[in-house]
C-alpha positions, 0 to 999 in steps of 0.5 A: 556584502556576505554571500548567502549560503545555499544550505538553508533551503536544503536544511529546511527540506531535510527538517520537513522530510524526516518527519514525513518519512517517519510517518510513512514508515509508521503508516506502513506498519499500521497497514500491515495490521489491517485486513489484507496487509499480511498473510496472517490477516488476509481479506476474505472473499467469496470468489477469486473473480473479485480479487483483482477489482478489490485490489484496484480499488484500494487507496494509496498509502502515500498520496491517499488517492482513490485512483485505480491502482495498477496490478503488477502481479499475482501469486499464490502462497500458503493457500492465499492469493497475493496481489501486488499493486502500484499507485499510478501517481506516486509509484508506491508498491503494496501487496494485498493478501486474500483468502478465497472461502466457500460460503456455506449454503445450508 
């Protein structure tokens, strides 16, 4: 009786994983084009007080869960606020860019 090769299962995993990894890379590129994904396209907010709640409410890129994101850090760069968030389920780290603007009242 011939011994079964243990590589078939591994080969199937690799075949499935490669397209998924490529899709995730493409998804990351697309999210950088969305508002808040890069310094060139920050999310506009009326107050600094709403930045952290908006960052926590963002959905995860990888698992698409609406669970509350964990805020890792805050920074200021070029007049923008940068919030680094992490998904509690799959641990993907993402940065969101915000610009605080003063609304014109009359």
